[in-house]
C-alpha positions in Angstrom: 0.0 0.0 0.0 1.4 3.4 -1.0 2.2 5.8 1.9 -0.1 8.7 2.4 1.7 11.9 1.3 2.4 14.3 4.1 0.7 17.7 3.9 2.9 20.6 2.9 4.7 22.3 5.8 4.3 26.1 5.9 6.2 28.2 8.5 4.1 31.3 9.4 6.0 34.1 11.1 4.0 37.0 12.5 4.1 39.1 15.7 0.3 39.7 16.1 -1.0 36.6 17.9 -4.7 37.1 17.0 -3.9 37.7 13.3 -1.4 34.8 13.3 -4.0 32.4 14.7 -6.5 33.5 12.1 -4.0 32.8 9.3 -3.0 29.5 11.0 -6.6 28.3 11.0 -7.2 29.3 7.4 -4.2 27.4 6.2 -4.9 24.3 8.4 -8.4 24.2 7.0 -6.8 24.1 3.5 -4.9 21.0 4.5 -1.5 22.5 5.2 0.7 21.7 8.2 1.5 25.1 9.8 4.3 26.0 12.2 3.5 29.3 14.0 6.4 31.6 15.1 6.4 35.1 16.6 8.5 37.8 15.1 11.0 39.3 15.3 12.0 37.6 18.6 12.7 34.1 17.3 13.2 34.9 13.6 17.0 35.3 13.9 17.3 31.8 15.5 15.0 30.2 13.0 16.9 31.7 10.0 20.3 30.7 11.4 19.3 27.1 12.1 21.4 24.5 10.1 19.8 23.4 6.8 19.4 19.7 7.9 16.6 17.3 8.1 13.0 18.2 7.2 12.5 21.8 6.4 9.4 23.9 5.6 8.4 23.9 1.9 7.2 27.6 2.2 7.9 30.5 4.5 5.2 33.2 5.0 6.7 36.2 6.9 4.5 39.1 7.9 6.9 42.1 7.9 6.7 44.6 10.7 5.4 48.1 9.9 8.0 50.0 12.0 10.9 51.1 9.8 13.6 50.0 12.2 12.2 46.5 12.7 11.5 46.2 9.0 15.1 47.0 8.0 16.4 44.5 10.6 14.0 41.8 9.4 14.9 42.3 5.7 18.6 42.1 6.6 18.0 38.7 8.3 16.0 37.4 5.3 18.8 38.5 2.9 21.4 36.6 4.8 19.1 33.5 5.0 18.4 33.7 1.3 22.1 33.6 0.4 22.4 30.1 2.0 19.0 28.8 1.0 18.2 29.4 -2.7 15.3 27.0 -3.0 12.7 27.4 -0.2 10.1 29.9 -1.5 9.4 33.0 0.6 6.1 35.0 0.6 6.3 38.4 2.3 3.3 40.1 3.7 3.9 43.9 3.8 2.8 47.5 3.6 4.2 48.2 0.2 2.2 51.0 -1.4 4.5 51.7 -4.4 6.0 49.7 -7.2 9.5 50.7 -6.0 8.8 49.3 -2.5 7.5 46.0 -3.9 10.5 45.7 -6.2 12.8 46.4 -3.2 11.2 43.5 -1.3 11.5 41.1 -4.2 15.2 42.1 -4.5 15.7 40.8 -1.0 15.1 37.3 -2.4 11.3 37.0 -1.9 9.4 35.0 -4.4 6.2 37.0 -4.0 4.8 39.9 -2.0 1.2 40.2 -0.8 0.4 43.8 0.1 -1.7 44.5 3.2 -4.7 44.7 3.6 -5.7 41.4 2.0 -8.2 38.6 2.7 -7.4 35.2 4.1 -8.7 33.6 1.0 -6.1 35.4 -1.1 -3.3 34.4 1.3 -4.4 30.8 1.0 -4.6 31.1 -2.8 -1.1 32.6 -3.0 0.3 29.8 -0.9 -1.3 27.2 -3.1 0.0 28.9 -6.3 3.6 29.1 -4.9 3.5 25.4 -3.9 2.2 24.4 -7.4 5.2 26.2 -8.9 7.6 24.4 -6.5 6.1 21.0 -7.5 6.4 21.8 -11.2 10.0 22.8 -10.7 10.8 19.6 -8.7 9.1 17.5 -11.4 11.2 19.3 -14.1 14.4 18.6 -12.2 13.5 14.9 -11.7 12.7 14.5 -15.4 16.0 16.2 -16.4 18.7 13.7 -15.4 21.2 14.9 -17.9 22.8 18.3 -18.3 23.2 19.1 -14.6 25.8 21.7 -15.5 25.0 24.3 -18.1 27.8 26.3 -19.7 28.1 29.4 -21.9 31.6 30.7 -22.4 33.0 31.4 -18.9 29.5 31.2 -17.4 28.6 27.9 -15.6 25.2 27.0 -13.9 25.2 24.0 -11.6 21.6 22.9 -11.5 21.8 20.4 -8.6 23.8 22.8 -6.4 21.9 26.0 -7.4 25.2 27.7 -8.0 26.4 30.1 -10.8 30.0 30.9 -11.5 31.7 33.3 -14.0 35.4 32.6 -14.6 35.4 30.2 -11.7 34.1 32.9 -9.3 30.7 32.3 -7.7 27.9 34.9 -8.3 25.1 35.3 -5.8 21.7 35.1 -7.5 18.3 35.1 -6.0 16.1 32.0 -6.6 14.1 33.8 -9.3 17.2 35.1 -11.0 18.7 31.5 -10.9 15.5 30.0 -12.5 15.4 32.7 -15.1 19.0 32.2 -16.1 18.5 28.5 -16.2 15.4 29.0 -18.5 17.6 31.1 -20.9 20.5 28.7 -20.9 18.3 25.8 -21.7 17.0 27.6 -24.8 20.0 29.4 -26.3 19.4 31.5 -29.3 15.6 31.3 -29.0 13.6 34.5 -28.8 11.4 34.2 -25.7 8.5 36.6 -25.1 7.9 38.1 -21.6 4.7 36.0 -21.3 6.6 32.8 -22.1 9.2 33.6 -19.5 6.5 34.4 -16.9 4.8 31.1 -17.6 8.1 29.1 -17.5 9.7 30.8 -14.5 7.0 32.5 -12.4 4.3 30.0 -13.4 0.9 30.3 -15.0 -0.6 31.2 -11.6 1.5 34.4 -11.4 -0.7 37.4 -10.5 1.6 40.3 -11.4 2.5 41.8 -14.8 5.2 40.9 -17.2 7.3 43.9 -16.3 8.9 41.7 -13.7 10.8 40.0 -16.5 12.5 43.3 -17.4 13.5 44.0 -13.8 15.0 40.5 -13.4 16.8 40.6 -16.7 18.3 44.0 -15.6 19.6 42.4 -12.4 21.1 39.5 -14.3 22.8 41.9 -16.7 24.3 43.8 -13.7 25.6 40.6 -12.2 26.8 38.7 -15.3 27.7 41.2 -18.0 30.2 44.0 -18.3 28.7 47.5 -17.6 27.3 49.0 -20.8 28.1 45.9 -22.8 25.1 43.6 -23.1 26.3 40.3 -24.5 24.2 37.5 -23.0 20.7 38.9 -22.7 19.7 40.4 -26.1 16.6 42.5 -26.3 14.3 41.3 -29.2 12.2 44.4 -30.0 8.5 43.8 -29.8 9.0 40.2 -28.4 11.2 39.9 -25.4 14.7 38.5 -25.0 17.2 36.0 -26.5 20.1 34.3 -24.7 23.2 34.7 -26.8 25.5 31.9 -25.6 29.2 32.9 -26.3 31.5 30.2 -27.6 33.4 28.2 -25.0 
């Protein structure tokens, strides 16, 4: 008899006990296993814990409103993201402007849910993010060959989630890593923004395709010489093409 699959484990971090319990109940009713944690008191210890054994498949972190606490929390999340590229992170925040939302995504978040929001939307976002994780895991299982992708001096180690240029490791966010992998798997092909959104963000993505432009800009800054675009070529009216240099 096949073993019953375990429910997805979500770690919910929030300082308001009443609101945290409401979110906890909503996610439990959806069938998730939820670990509640206050913030920011225990967040530092949680994020610095060794990456061994069973880990949450999704973090949901309610960011504090006070600027001082917000800056400290984001700094913790950035340090955590540098050592854990895979676990998806959903931030709940007061982010009124596009610039604020982009700043939060730049910390390594996979999605941002802006307050105020309903519990049904929170549950739907969690479901969508976990569907994307399952699709990515399935894609990795189906792709046994080609664990290292190379383009000139650029190397992408798929199993280790590492990227190197001339032997020097480059720090990428999980979304940047997946976008680069998508490009390197399809060199020379013109990919529209909508195609990239579907392949990297997933068909459930609720934002607009301008996120592609932002992430391509970040990849250019990290992987190309300033003012000399050579890897990510803009295809006018369509999107982008990855121009793999000769090895």
